[in-house]
C-alpha positions in Angstrom: 12.2 -24.1 56.7 14.1 -21.3 58.5 17.0 -22.2 60.7 17.0 -21.7 64.5 18.8 -18.3 65.0 21.2 -19.8 67.5 22.1 -22.6 65.0 22.9 -19.9 62.5 25.2 -18.2 65.0 27.0 -21.3 66.3 27.8 -22.3 62.7 30.2 -19.4 62.6 32.0 -20.4 65.8 35.4 -22.3 65.3 34.5 -24.6 68.2 31.6 -26.1 66.2 33.2 -26.1 62.8 33.8 -29.9 62.8 30.2 -30.6 63.7 27.7 -31.6 61.1 24.4 -29.6 60.6 22.5 -32.4 62.3 24.9 -32.5 65.2 24.7 -28.8 65.8 20.9 -29.0 65.6 20.9 -31.7 68.4 23.1 -29.5 70.5 20.9 -26.4 70.1 17.8 -28.5 70.9 19.1 -29.9 74.1 17.0 -28.7 77.0 18.3 -26.2 79.5 21.5 -25.2 77.7 20.8 -21.5 77.3 21.1 -19.0 80.1 20.6 -15.2 80.2 22.5 -12.7 82.5 22.5 -9.0 82.9 25.4 -6.6 83.6 27.2 -7.5 86.9 25.5 -11.0 87.3 27.8 -13.8 88.3 27.9 -16.7 85.9 30.4 -18.7 87.8 32.2 -18.0 91.0 35.7 -18.8 92.1 35.8 -21.8 94.4 32.4 -23.2 93.2 32.2 -26.7 91.8 30.5 -27.2 88.5 31.2 -29.5 85.6 30.1 -27.3 82.7 31.7 -25.1 80.1 30.1 -22.0 78.6 30.0 -20.6 75.1 29.3 -16.9 74.9 26.6 -16.2 72.4 25.9 -12.5 73.0 27.5 -9.8 75.1 30.7 -9.6 77.0 32.1 -11.4 80.1 34.9 -10.5 82.4 37.0 -13.4 83.8 38.3 -12.2 87.2 40.5 -13.6 90.0 40.5 -12.6 93.6 43.8 -12.1 95.3 43.8 -12.6 99.0 46.4 -11.0 101.2 48.7 -13.6 102.8 48.3 -13.8 106.6 49.8 -16.0 109.3 47.6 -18.9 110.4 45.3 -17.8 113.2 45.3 -14.2 112.0 42.9 -12.3 109.8 43.4 -9.6 107.3 41.5 -6.4 107.2 42.7 -5.7 103.7 40.0 -6.2 101.0 40.9 -8.8 98.4 41.8 -7.3 95.0 39.9 -8.4 92.0 42.0 -8.7 88.9 40.5 -8.9 85.4 42.2 -11.7 83.5 40.2 -11.5 80.3 37.3 -9.9 78.5 35.4 -12.5 76.5 33.1 -11.7 73.5 30.7 -13.8 71.5 32.2 -17.1 70.4 34.5 -17.4 73.4 34.5 -20.4 75.6 35.2 -20.6 79.4 34.8 -23.1 82.2 36.5 -26.0 80.4 38.9 -26.9 83.1 36.2 -27.6 85.6 34.2 -29.6 83.0 37.2 -31.9 82.5 38.7 -32.1 86.0 35.7 -31.6 88.4 38.0 -29.3 90.3 36.6 -26.1 91.9 36.5 -23.0 89.7 39.8 -21.0 89.9 38.2 -17.8 88.5 34.9 -16.0 88.4 33.0 -15.0 85.3 30.8 -11.8 85.4 28.4 -10.5 82.8 29.8 -7.1 81.7 27.2 -6.0 79.1 23.5 -5.2 79.3 22.5 -8.7 78.2 24.6 -11.8 78.0 23.4 -15.1 76.6 25.5 -18.3 77.1 25.3 -21.9 76.1 25.9 -24.0 79.2 27.3 -27.4 78.3 27.4 -29.9 81.2 29.0 -33.3 81.3 25.4 -34.8 81.2 24.6 -32.9 78.0 27.8 -34.2 76.4 27.2 -37.8 77.6 23.7 -37.8 76.2 25.0 -37.4 72.7 26.3 -40.3 70.6 30.0 -41.2 70.6 30.7 -39.3 67.3 29.5 -36.0 68.8 31.3 -36.7 72.0 34.5 -37.3 70.2 34.2 -34.1 68.2 33.4 -32.2 71.3 36.4 -33.6 73.2 38.7 -32.9 70.2 37.5 -29.3 70.0 38.0 -29.0 73.8 41.6 -30.2 73.5 42.3 -27.6 70.8 40.9 -24.9 73.1 43.2 -26.0 75.9 46.2 -26.2 73.7 45.6 -22.7 72.4 45.2 -21.4 76.0 48.4 -23.1 77.0 50.2 -21.6 74.1 48.8 -18.1 75.0 49.9 -18.5 78.6 53.4 -19.6 77.6 53.7 -16.5 75.3 52.5 -14.2 78.2 54.9 -15.9 80.6 57.9 -15.4 78.3 57.0 -11.7 77.7 56.6 -11.2 81.5 59.9 -13.0 82.3 61.7 -11.1 79.6 60.4 -7.8 80.9 61.5 -8.6 84.5 65.0 -9.6 83.4 65.4 -6.3 81.4 64.0 -4.2 84.3 
């Protein structure tokens, strides 16, 4: 029997490395977990609520943050907010994990930046419908992603701070 093409793909992703073949199959067979987007489509928007994380299966995604000019209370700004690209994500990348864990509003937006983007959307409900073994593996992998992101941010902060002190 031939494997589901998405199953073949996720077997190569570090996030799913600790999952058994059967556990990966259950995840791929969960209903409503795959979504398609085209270039410029918004996948998530800054300020929205949404308890889901996303795994990029195909295409590229831009993670962007909007900067708003500071204005005094009761005043408005005619200045357009600047949109800053924080990251370009490719197949295998994960985003949206903070809102999944915290139920806090999204602090960035994610935009499809290639002709076709396919993501796997994993909500709290999807995770909670799995047995405790799969849930534990999922949470362990999620913690590893967060630790790596924290490490990366610390490195960037140190480089930035060092550059400012020299300049």
